[in-house]
N, C-alpha and C positions, 0 to 999 in steps of 0.2 A: 555376725559374731566376730569379736576381735580375736587376735591371736592368743591372748592370755586365756580367754574363755575356752577356746578350742583345745588348749592343752589339757584341760581337766574335764571337758564336756563328757558326760556319761560315765566318768570314773567314780567308782564307789569308794569313798574315803570314810573310814571309821575313826572318829576322834575320841580318844580315851581321856577323861578328865579326872585327876586325883585331887585329894583334899589339900588345897593350898590357897592362900589369899590371891595367888596369881590366877585362880580359876576364872576370875572376871575377864581376863584376857582371852580365854578360850571362847567367849561369846563372840568377840571380834574375829577370831580365827575361823570359827564356824561360818560366820556371815561372809567372810571373804572367800572361803572355799565354795560356798553355795553360789555366790555371785559369779564365780568363774566356771560355773556349769557342773560342779561336782555334785554327786548324789551323796549327801552327808548323813551318816548315822552317828549318834552320840551315845557313849557308854560312860557311866559315872560310878565312882566308888561311893559308898554311903557317906563318907566324910566330905566329899566334893559337894554333895547335895546340901550341906550345911552352909556353904559359901554362895552357891548359885543354884537356883531351883531347877529341876528337870523341865518345868513348864517353860522357862526362858528359852532353853534350847529347842524344845518341841515347837515353840512358836516360830522359830527361825527356819527349821528344816521341814516342818509339817510332817514329821514322822515320829513314832514313839521313841522315847529315850529309855535305854536299858540301864537299870541300876541294881536289879535283883539277879544274882547269879543263878537262881533256880527258875527264873521266869521262862514261860513258853511263849512263842509268838502266836500270831493269829491262826496259823495252821497246826497249832499244838506241837511244833518242833522246838527243840532246845534253842532258845534265842541266841545265846552267846556263840553256839556252834554255827548257827546259820549266818550270823554276822561275820564270823571268822572265815568261813568258807567263801563268802561272797565278796570279801573286801579286795579291792585292788591295791590299797595302801592303808596302813594304820599309823595314826599320829597320836602320840601320848604327850599331851600338853595341858597343864603342867604335869611333869613326872616328878613326884616327890622322892626323897631318899627311901621311904618305905616301899613305894611301888618299884623303884629300881632294884632294891634288895630282893624283893619277892621274885621279880622276873629273873634276876641273876641266879637265884636258887631254884628256879623252875616251879615256883609255887603259884597256885591259882585260887587264892582265897576270896577274890571279888570278881565282878564281871569284867573289869578292865584287864586285869592280868590273865583271866581265863581266855578272853578273846585273843590277846597277843600270843599266848602259849599255843592256842589251837590253830592259829592261822599260819599259812606259808607265804602270805603277802609281805612285801617290804615294810619294815617298821622304822618309823622316825621317832626318836625320843628327844623331847625338849625339857631338860631338867629345870626345876625351880626350887630353891631352898636357901637357907642362910649360908653365909660364906664359910663358916666353920664346918657345917655339915658337908658342903660341896668339897672342901679341901681335905676332909678326913680320909685317912687311908682306906677305910672300909668302903666308903662311897666310890673312891677312885678305882678300887679293885672291882667293884660291882659294875661300874661303867665300862671298864676294860673287858669284863666278861660279856657284856651286851655287845660291844664292838666285835668281839670274837664270834658272836652269833650272826654277825653281818648287819646289825642294827646301825642306822645312821644317827649319830648323836649331834644335836644342835647345841653347841656349848652355851651355857648361861652367860649373860652379859654382866658387865660391871656397872653398878649404880646403887641407888638407894634401895634398901631392903626393908621388909616389914618390921624387922627388929629395931629400925631406926639407924642402923649402921650402914656404912657404904662399903661395898665390896663385890666380889663375884658371886653370882647366885641368882640374879634376876632373870626371869623367863625372857627368852628372846622375843623380839617384837613379832606380833602375828604375821606381818607381811614377810618377815624373814623366814618364818616357818612355811608360809604358803609358797614362797619361792623355792624352798627345798622340795616340797611336794611336786611342784611343777617340773622341776628338773628330773624327777624320777621318770616322768612321762615324755616331757618335751625333748630331752636329750636322746632318749632311747639308748643312752650310753654314748655321749658325744666323743668319747675316746675309744669306742669299740673298734677293735682291729688294730690299734696302735700299740707300739711298745714304748713305754715310758721308763726312763732311768732317772732315779733321784738319788743324790748323795746327801747324807745327813750326819749331824754330829761333829764333834771336834776330832783332831788327831792328837796322838801322844807320841812325842819323839824321845826315845829312851836316852837317859844319861848313863844310867847303870841299871842293874836288875830291879832297883826299887824306885828310882826317881825318873821323872820325865819332864819335858817341856810340853805344856798343853795350853788350853784355853777354857773358858767357861761355857762353851756351847753345850746345850742340853740335847740337841737333836729334835726338839719338839716341833719346830717349824717344818723341818724336812719330813718328819714322820707324818705330820698332818697333810702335807702336799702329796706324799705317796699314798696315803689312805684315801684321800679325795680322788686321786687318779684311779685307784682300784675301784671305787664306788661308781665311777663314770664309765667303767667297762674296759679300761686299759689293762694290758699285761704289764705288770710293774716289776722292775728290778730295783731294789733298795741297796745302795752301797753304804753300809752303816759304819761310821766311825765310833768314837766313844759317845754313848748316849745315856741319858738318865731315865729314858722311857723305853719300854720294850718295843721292838719293831712290830708294826701292824701285821696281822695275819693275812693270808691270801696273796702273797707275793714272794718272789725270790729274794732272799737276803744274802748279801755278800759282806762278810766282815772285813773291814779295812781300818785297822787301828792307827797305823802310821801313814804319813803322807806318801811314802813309797808304795805302801799297800794300796792306798786309794788311787794313786797314779796308775798302777797296773790294772786295777779292777775297772776303773772308768774307761781307760783307753781300750780295754778288751771289750767292754759292753757297748761303747758309743757307736761303732759302725753299724750295729744291728738295731739301734734305737731310732725311733722317729722323733722323740723329744727328750732332751736331757736337761734336767734342772739341777744345777750345782748349788745346793743349799748348805753343803758342809762347810765348816770353818776349818780349812786346811792350813796347817802351820806354814808360815813363810820360810822358816829356817829350822834346821835340825843340827844337833851336835855333830861336829866333824868326826869325832871318835866316840864310841860307846864303850864304857868299861864293862868287862865281863864279870867283875866283882864289885860289890858295894863299896863306894868311895867312903873312906873313913874320915871323920872329922878330927883334925890334928891341930887346930888352932891357926893354921896357915890359910891364906886366901886360896880360892879356887877359881881358876880361869877356864872357861868353856869356849872353845872356838866354834863358831856357827858357820854353816854353809847353806846357801839357798836351796829350797826344795823345788822340784819341777813345778812349773806353772801349768797345772792340769787344764784349766778352762781355756787358756791361750792355745795349747796344743790341739784341743778339740776344735777351737775356732779356725785353726789353719787347715783342717781336714778338707779335702776336695769335695766339690759338689757331688752328690750321690752317695757320699759316705758320711758327711757331716750332718749330725742331727740338728733340728731346731733347738737353739741353745739359749738357756736362761741362766744368768749368773746372779750372785748376791753381793752387795757391798755394805759392810758395816762401817760407818764413818762417825768420827767425833765432830768434825768440822767440814763445812763446804760440801754437804751431801750431794747436791745436784752436780756441781763441777766435777767432783771425784767420781761419781757414779757414771756420768756421761763419758768421762775420759776412759774409764775402765771398759765401758761398752764398746767404744770405738777401737781402743788398742787391742782388745782381745777378741774382736769379731763376734760379739754377742748379738742376738736378736732382741732380747729384752734384759733388763737388769732390775733387780728388786733392792731398793736401798732402805736402810733403816739407821737411825742414830743410836749410838751407844754412849754410855757414860753420863746421860742426862735424865730428865724426867720421863722420857719414853724408852729407857733402856730395857729391851725385851729379852736380854740373855737370861735364860733359865725361867722366864715367866711363861704363863699360859696365854698371855695376850701379846699383840705386836702392833706396831704402827709403822706401816711401810709406804713408800712411794715407788711406783713402777715407772721406769723410764724406757722409752724407745729412742730411735735415732732423732726423732723430732722434739724430744724433751720429755717433761713429766706427763704421764698419762692418767694418773690417779691422784686423788686427794682424800684418802680414806682415814677415818678416825682410828683410835685404838680399838682393836677387835680381838675376840678370841682367835687363836691361831687357826682353828679349823675353818672359821669364817673367812679369814684371810686366804686360806688355801682355796676355798671355793671361788672366791672372787678372782684370785690369780688364774685359776683354770678357765673361768669364763673368758678372761682376757687372752690367755695363751691360746685357747682353742680358736678364737676369732683370728688372731694373728697367724697362727699356724695354717689355717685353711686359706687365708688370703695370700700366704707366701707360696702356696702350691698351685701350679697351673691346673685349670680344670681338666678333668679327663676327657679325652676326645670321644665323641659318641661312637658306639660300636657300629661298624658297617654291616648291613645284613648280607648273609651269604646267599649264593645262587639258590640253594635248596629252599631257603626261607622265602625268596621272592617267588619261587614256583608254587610254594604252598599258600601264598597269600590270596 
């Protein structure tokens, strides 16, 4: 048995399929899960059965497929309750806007939503819908509600859609979904017992009570990194600057709107952290003086003297061993990404740096997707395509965890005490 199969061997995974053209991908998903040793049960909404027949899934898993909310199993037990109680994990793929809305509202009008509502197993949701539906405020609100329930959302991908348009909304590839299921069990929480500090968002440096110097950072990347760390078992502290998204639940949130605020918060949190990810876009400069009253427009020019802000990541990089956390920085560059990122990594004492281009075709500021390259002291470590930011976060943590473990000396084996030797 290979390692992948061992991760899912004997795990009971319930796959819920909703009515979408993407339902055909659920066939591959079920096959991959079964090949890795999972015991797979399939639950379908009535509309899903119009795209793929229950017989298709039953032929793959050699088990009955549930599509009737009122059905009883072979022991005359309520079938959806039995599946819910026996599940080790639930995967909803594809999850339509309708299904997501029902679950966010706590409704159980079909077998799929009933199983998810009745179970206490971890739930993975892989949405699939047209781009306009995915980006609609109602859908995003419902998705955030599911995240608040602790559900793991596998963001839809960018590509060709059933409508003929190109955009975000395509179901993640089956292998991507399988890998997310495997991480539930393989990691056992690969950040369990670690304290992770993440900074996110931009800073606002006040000019007067109304105006400020700032940047376009949305905080979405930092929020995704913090959320992924939480889902991997870490105790997370999020130092939040100005963000366009709400901070994820289930972590300590420290508000830090100015660079000075963030400087204080990060330096206070860093000594107790195992890993620090500085994803925030901290302003390099701040006004030398801030007016206590709104500056009036009088037709004359306005000159604002700027002073440099503290270099937070460099100060953390200079902390002594035993206090300094494993340190990851970010570099947003218009030109010479590799040269500038590696220079920053060396000059500031970073363990890893995440670089992305701004101002070009892959400008990720404010977007739900990002294209990044991760650098270590030896150079570029990754060549990832444009991905949803949550997928970027998961890949980052896979890399960070490996590097963090390798940087820590193995614990010395515990020597048995005399009393243990006598009892042997």
